ZALUM-456239 format. One record per residue: residue in one letter; x, y, z of N, C-alpha, C, O, CB in turn. Coordinates in steps of 0.02 Angstrom, whole numbers, plus 50000, padded with zeros to 5 digits. Glycine has a CB too. Example, Ala and Ser with C-alpha at 12.3 -4.5 7.8 and 13.67 -1.06 7.14 Angstrom:
<recs>
A506604971650390506154977550390506604983550390507124983450423505654977650452S506424988850354506844994750357506455000250394506705005750402507044997050286
</recs>
This chain:
<recs>
M500414994050000500005000050000500435006350000500255011349969499545000050060I501005006150036501405012150043501715014249977501915020049969501955011150096N501765009549928502085011149865501585013049810501785014149753502495005349842K500935013449827500455014949774500535022149751500735026449790499735013649799V500375023349689500495029849658499975034949681500165040649696500485029349583E499345033149683498815037949700498595037049772498365031649792498225037149653I498655042349812498445042349882497965048149892498135053849879499055042849931C497355046649915496845051749927496725055849863496605061849867497065056349985G496755052649805496635056149743497225060149718497165063649667496055060549750V497785059849754498385063549734498875058849699499065053749727498725066949796N499065060649639499565056649602500255058349630500545063549612499525057949525T500515054049673501145055649708501745055649662502265058449678501265050649763S501675052549603502235052549556502335059349523502865060649494502135047149502N501825063649526501865070149494501915075949544501815081749526501265071249449L502055074349606502085079649657502675084349643503225082049628502145076649727P502565090849649503105095649635503605095949693503455093849749502815102749623V504205098449678504725099349728504935106649727505135109249675505335094649716L504885110049784505065117149788505775118049812506005114549857504575120849834K506135122849781506805124549804506745129349863506215132349874507225127749747N507285130049901507275134149962507085141449946506695144449984507955133949996E507345144049892507195151049875506455151849858506145156849876507635153349816E506185147049822505465147249806505045146849869504535150249876505275141349758M505275142649916504915141949979504885148550017504365150450043505245136450023R505445151950021505475158250058505015163450028504665167050064506195160950060K505005163849962504565168649928503835167149942503425171649954504705168649852L503665160749941502975158749955502775160150027502215162250040502875151249939F503245159050074503095160350144502975167850157502555169650197503665157850189V503345172050121503245179250127502535181050104502195185050136503775183150086K502325178050049501645179350023501115176750070500595179850081501565176249953V501245170850099500765167850146500655172450205500095173450227501005160850170Q501205175150231501155179650289500805186250272500615190050316501845180950318Q500745187450207500375193450184499645191750169499255195950147500705196450122G499465185350181498765183250172498605180250104498025179550087498335188950183D499115178550066499015175649999498815168250005499235164150023499655176449955K498185166649991497935159849998498215155149944498315149249956497175159749997E498315157949884498595153849830499305151649846499505145949830498575157749763A499695155949877500375154349896500375148849950500795144349950500745160649922R499885149349995499815144150047499665137350016499945132250036499255146050098E499225137349966499055131149931499665128349894499775122349893498465132149883D500055132849863500655130649829501165127549877501505122649861500975136549792L501215130449937501665127749987501445120750009501855116350017501705132350047I500795119950018500525113350038500685108149984500945102849999499765113750050Q500515109849921500635105249866501385103849857501575098249841500355108049801G501785108849869502505108049859502855104149913503445102349907502825114749853N502495102649968502805098950024502455092350039502575089250091502805103250086L502015090149994501675083750004502155077950002502025072750032501125082849951R502705078649966503215073349965503505072350035503705066850054503775075049915L503525077850073503765077450142503305073050184503535068850223503825084550174V502655073950175502155069850210502235062550189502205057950230501435072250196L502335061550124502405054750097503005051250128502965045250144502475055050020S503555054850137504155051750165504055050050239504325045050264504765056350157V503665054250275503555053150346503115047050358503245043050403503245059350378I502575046350319502105040850333502415034050319502145028950341501465041750291Q502965033850281503295027450270503585024650335503685018550341503855028150218R503705028950384503955026550449503425022650486503575018750532504185032550491F502795023650467502245020350502501925014850460501355012850472501715025550522S502295012450410502015007550363501855000850395501474996950367502485006650306N502164999350454502064992850485501514992850538501444988050576502704990450516R501114998250540500604998750592499934995850570499474995250611500505005950611G499874993950507499244991150483498714996450469498124994650460498984986250533E498905002750468498425008150455498375009350380498845008050342498625014550491Y497795011950358497715013650287498165019650270498175024650306496975015250271V498525019050216498985024350195498605030850183498855036250199499365022250132D498005030250154497605036350141497455040150205497495046250207496945034450105D497285036450258497135039650323497755043150351497725048850373496865034550373L498325039650349498945042550375499145048650335499405053550362499505037350374F499035048350269499215053950226498795060050243499065065650247499125052050152Q498145059050253497715064750271497915067750337497945073850345496985062450273V498065063550386498265065950452498935069650446499035074850477498315060150503G499395066750407500035070050396499965076850364500335081550380500485065650354C499475077550319499355084050286499115089250337499275095150331498835083250230I498735087050387498525091650440499135094350476499185100250490498045088150490G499605089750492500225091950525500625096650481500915101450506500655085950542L500635095350416500995099750369500685106650368501035111750370500985096750298I500015107050365499675113450364499805117450428499915123450425498915112450355K499805113950485499955117350548500665120150547500805125650571499865112450608A501125116150518501825118450515501885124550470502245129250487502275112850488I501535124650413501545130450368501265136650402501535142150395501155128850304D500715135750438500385141450470500785144250529500695150050548499695139450494N501225140150558501595142350618502335143450606502695145250652501505137350673F502565142350545503285142950531503505150250534503175154650506503455139850463D504075151350566504355158150573504965158750529505475155550540504535159650649L504915162950478505475163850432506085166850467506655166150443505265168350374G505975170150523506525173450559506995168450592507565170050608506255178150610Q506755162350603507175157250633507635154250581507425152750525506735151750666N508255153250599508745150450552508695142850551509125139350576509465152650572V508145140450521508035133250518507655131550454507225135350432507635130750581R507825125850424507485123750364506765121850381506615119450435507845117850330F506305123050333505605121450346505505114050359505115112150403505175123650287S505865109750322505785102450332505975100350403505675095950432506195098650281T506495103650430506715102150498506165103850548506085100350599507355105950515Y505805109150534505255111250578504625107050567504275105450615505095118750567A504495105350504503865102150487503835094750505503315092250526503725102950414V504385091150495504385083850506504145081950577503715077650583505075081050494P504415085050630504165083250697503425084750706503075081050742504565086950750M503175090050674502465091650681502035086550644501495084750668502325098650654I502265084250587501895079150549501895072550588501385069250594502205078050479I502485070750615502535064650654502085065050716501745060350733503265063250675G502095070850749501685071750809500945071050794500575068150834501815078550840E500725073750738500025073350719499825066050705499285063850725499885077650657I500265062350672500115055350657500115051250721499675046950730500635052450608R500585052450765500605048750829499985050250871499715045750904501235050450869R499755056450869499155058250906498555054550878498125052050915499035065950903Y498525054050812497985050350780498005042950799497495039950814498035051050703L498605040050799498685032950816498505031650889498205026550905499395030550802R498685036350933498505035551004497745035851013497465031851050498845041051047D497425040650980496705041450987496325035550956495755034150976496475047950955N496635032150908496305026450876496625019950897496585014850862496335027150800N496935020050955497275014150982496765008650995496245010051025497655015851046P496895002350973496424996850986496364995351061495874992351082496644990650950V496864997351100496824996551173496465002651201496745008151199497534995651205R495865001751226495455007351249495715010151315495835006451363494725005151257V495815016751316496055020251376495545025451395495265028951352496755023551363S495405026051459494905030851482495095037951464495695039551458494795030151558R494595042151455494705049151436495135052751488495595056451469494045052751426S494985051751552495355055251605496095053251605496535057351616495045053851674L496215046751593496915044251593497285047051532497875048951537496925036551591R496945047351476497255050151415497395057651424497925060051403496795049051353D496935061251456497035068351468497645069551513498045074051501496415071451500T497715065251564498295065751609498935064651571499435068251582498235060651667A498935059751526499525058251487499705064151442500295065851436499425051851445Y499215067151409499355072851364499615078851403500055082451379498715074751326K499335080051463499585085451505500315084151525500725088751527499145086351568A500465077851541501145076051560501625077151502502185079451512501175068751583L501405075551441501825076651382501945084051369502495086051350501505073351321Q501425088151380501495095351372501995098251422502415102351405500815098851378V501935095951485502395098251538503105096051521503575099751531502175095551607R503165089851497503825087251479504155091651425504745093251430503775079951454E503775093551374504045097651320504245104551346504755107351325503525098451263R503835107351390503985113951418504615113751461505045118151455503395116651459L504675108651504505265108051547505885106451507506435108551524505145102651600L505795102751453506365101151410506645107451379507255108251373506155096151355A506195111951358506415118251328506745122751381507225126351365505815121951297E506495122551442506775126751495507445124251521507905128151532506275127251553K507495117651530508085114751563508595111851514509155110051533507875109351611S508395111251450508835108251399509035101151417509585098951401509455112551388R508595097651450508695090551466508015087451478507525090951491509165089651528D507995080751475507365077351488507185077951562507595076251605507415069951468P506585080351578506385080851648506245074051678506075069351641505765085351656T506305073451743506165067151777505405066451788505035071351783506545066751845I505185060451802504485059351817504275063351878503715065951882504355051751829Q504725063851927504575067751987504445075151971503985078151998505155067152038E504845077951927504755084951907504095085951871503745090951882505345087351863I503915081251828503275081751792502695081151841502215084951837503215076251738A502745076451888502215075451937502125081551981501565083351998502375069351981E502675084851999502635090752041502275096452004501905100252035503335093052063Q502395097051940502055102251900501315100951895500915105551895502365102651830L501115094551891500415092651883500055091751950499445091051952500355086251842L500455091852005500185090852072499825084152079499285083752109499695096652090I500135079052052499855072252058500435067552076501015069252066499505069951991P500275061552102500815056752119501205054452058500945054452002500515050552154Q501835052652069502265050352014501975044051981501995043351920502975048952040E501695039552023501415033351997500855034651946500785030951897501145029052054Q500475039951958499925041551912500195044051845499905042551793499465046951943V500755047651847501065049951785501325044051744501205043551684501635054951800V501665039551778501945033551744501385029351714501435027251657502365029351794F500855028251754500295024151731499965027251669499795023751621499775023251787A499875033851671499545037351615499975037051551499705035751497499395044651633L500625038151558501065038051500501115030951470501155030151410501755040651518D501125025951514501145019051490500505017151453500515013251405501255014151549A499945020051476499295018251448499215020451375498845017251337498745021251489I499555025751355499475028251287500015025751240500035027751182499465035851287Q500455021351264500955018551220500625014251167500155010551181501465014351260E500865014851106500575011051051500805003851054501395002551062500765014250983P500334999051046500544992051044500964990750981500834993650928499934987251046I501454986350987501864984750930501844977150917501684973250962502594987050941S501994975350856501984968350837502594964650865503134967550871501964967650761L502504958250883503064954250906503574953250850504154951550862502814947450931F503344954350787503784953350730504094959850706504394960050652503404950050673E504034965250745504334971650725505084971450737505294969950793504004977550764P505494973050687506224972950696506454978650741506204984250735506584973350629I506924977150785507194982350829507934983650814508214988550838507114980450903Y508234979250774508934980250755509084976150692508834970550685509424978150813N509474979050648509664975550587510344977850566510444983750550509134976650531D510824973250565511504975050545511664972950474512244972350455512004971850593G511134971850435511234969750366511084962450356510994960150299511924971250344G511054958550411510884951550407510164950450429509734954550414511364947350450D510044945050464509374943750490509214948750545509624949750590509314936450517P508634952050543508464956950594508304953750661508084947950663507874961250571I508404957450714508204955250781507504958050793507404964050790508714957650837L507034953650808506334955650817506184956550892506564954450935505864950450787V505614959750906505404960750975505334954051010505534953351068504734964550978M505064949050976504954942551007505604939151027505614934851071504564937950960D506164941050993506814938151010507064940551078507504937451108507314939750957Q506784946151102507004949051165506544947151224506644949451280507034956551159I506054942851210505574940851262505714933751284505754929251242504844941551237S505804932851349505934926051374505294921951373504744924651380506224926351446D505374915551365504804910951361504934905051407505364900851393504674908551288D504574904751463504664899351511504474892551483504674887351508504274900651574K504064892651429503824886351401504344883051356504254877251337503184887551362T504874886551340505374883551296506074883751327506574884851293505384887251228S506104882751393506744882551427507114876151408506824871551381506654883151503D507764875951424508174870051407507914863851441507904858451411508904871251426D507704864551505507464858651542506844855751509506784849651502507314860551615I506374860151490505754857751459505904854751390505604849751370505234863451452W506374857851355506564855251289506854848151295506684843751255507074859851256L507294847151344507584840551355507054835451377507074829651358508144840851407E506584837851417506044833451440505614831151382505404825351379505614836951493E505484835651335505084833751276505454828551234505144823951208504934840051233I506114829351228506504824351190506454817551224506374812451191507244826551185S506504817651291506474811351329505794807951320505764801851312506604812551403I505264811951320504584809151312504514806051242504234800651235504044814651323K504774809551191504724806951123505114800351116504884795751083504984812051073E505704799951148506104793851145505754788051181505774782351159506794794951175A505414789751238505054784551275504454782151236504284776151239504834787251343L504124786651199503544784651159503734779651104503354775151087503204790851127V504344780651077504564776151023504614768951047504544764351007505254778450997R504734767951112504814761251140504154757651152504144751751169505194761751204L503584761151142502934758151153502684754751090502924756051035502434763351176G502194750251100501864747151043501394752051009501234757251038501484740951065E501184750450948500764755050910500104756550946499884762350945500624752150842R499794751350977499154752551010499234756951071498814761251085498824745951029E499774755851109499904759951169500034767251149499794771851182500504757151209K500424768151095500554775051072499904778451049499794784351062501054775051013L499474774651016498834777450993498404779551051498094784851051498464772350949I498374775251103497964776751162498224783051197497824787451214497964770851211L498874783451208499154789351242499054795751201498924801151228499904788351257S499124795051135499024800851091498314803351095498194809451099499204799051019M497834798751093497124800751096496944803551164496534808151169496674794851079R497234800651217497064802751285497374809551303497034813851330497284797551334F498024810451289498384816251315498534821651264498684827351283499014813951346F498484819951200498594825151149497944827351116497884833151095499064822551096E497454822851112496814824551083496284825851137495744828251122496574819051036G496434824151200495984825651256495364821351259494854823451286495784832651252K495394815251232494804810951232494764806951297495274805551329494814806051172T494164805251316494064801051376494214793751360494274791851302493334801751403Q494284789751414494414782551403493844779251366493954774851324494534779051470M493224781351380492644778551346492664780151271492524775851229491984781351377E492844786351253492884788351183493434784451147493354782451089493014795951177V494004783451181494554779551152494334772351140494474769351088495174779751198A493984769551191493754762551186493284761651127493344756751090493394760451250E492824766351118492354765751062492704766350995492524763050947491814771151068E493214770650992493544771850928493994766050906494024764550846493964778150933I494334762850954494784757350934494474750450945494784745350929495444757850972G493854750350972493484744050976493674739351032493654733251024493564740450914I493854742051090493984737951150493604740951208493294746251202494744737551165S493614737551266493244739951324493624745651358494224746451348493114734251373Q493264749451400493584754851438494084751951487494614754951499493054759051475A493924746151516494384743051564495054741351530495584742151560494064736651594Q495014739051467495624737451430496034743751415496644743851420495454733751365V495664749051397496004755451385496364757851447496934760051444495494760851361S496024757351505496314759551568496944755551585497444758251606495794758951625R496904748851575497464744551591498064745951544498624746451567497254737151586L497924746551480498464747951432498774754751444499384755651438498194747551361E498354759551462498604766351476499074766351535499624769251532498024771151489K498884763151589499294762951650499954759251636500484761351659498924759451707A499904753751598500514749951583500994753951539501594753751549500334743351547A500704757751491501124761751447501464767351485502054768651474500704764551391L501094770751530501394776151570501934773451616502464776651625500844779651611K501814767651645502314764651690502944762951651503504763851676502024758251724H502854760451590503414758651548503814764851528504434764751525503184754851486M503444770351514503784776651494504194779651550504724782451537503264781751471K503954778951612504314781851669505024779151676505464782451704503924780651733K505124773051651505784770151657506284773551611506894773251622505754762651640H506044776851559506474779651509506484787351509506874790351472506264777251441V506064790551550506054797851553506484800251611506544806351622505324800451562
</recs>
């Protein structure tokens, strides 16, 4: 989807590219109230939106939706950009586009978060940005909590609640070979070395059983059937199934 040519009715292969000097002239006109210049600036920077939404291609969202949201961020950046600042427009616009998309993803998060908790998280983020600008460093949770007059635990809980869920198959590192996925960093008690060795031992012990004993154990413990169901299926009595099952388990214990 991310490589399709037409997004929201816009042919992305024909999008214009503005040079820095053209951009400055258009911004001067925009600040004078020229609506056509504003539209030219929007059209001339849609490639910027296109490049940003590629970062979110693994979220399962429709590209058209992300593109529209990204355009909102672009328009906000155009309306608030200060020519007096010695910074390229793309440097200013990209964080605003990303922020708008992240806000959209948080609000449409499949994990439902209460309105009050989300409001607390957004206030905490606003305080964090303000303190970051004032102190030129990341503020601590304690500093944010003191500004909001709430416990630190509430700040942590609120910020954790709005985190976007990620796929277990999302790569977190790639050095050119096989990528390391999120699932590679999660421990699994069900596949420890001891359990792995135990499974091997069980398989080796099963090989030593007769075909009927293996069939009975398979139906009983892997398919979850009762002794009566096993008896009916293989054509013997329940008492025989019970006796064969006990004998087979006893025989297996010698080899596990």
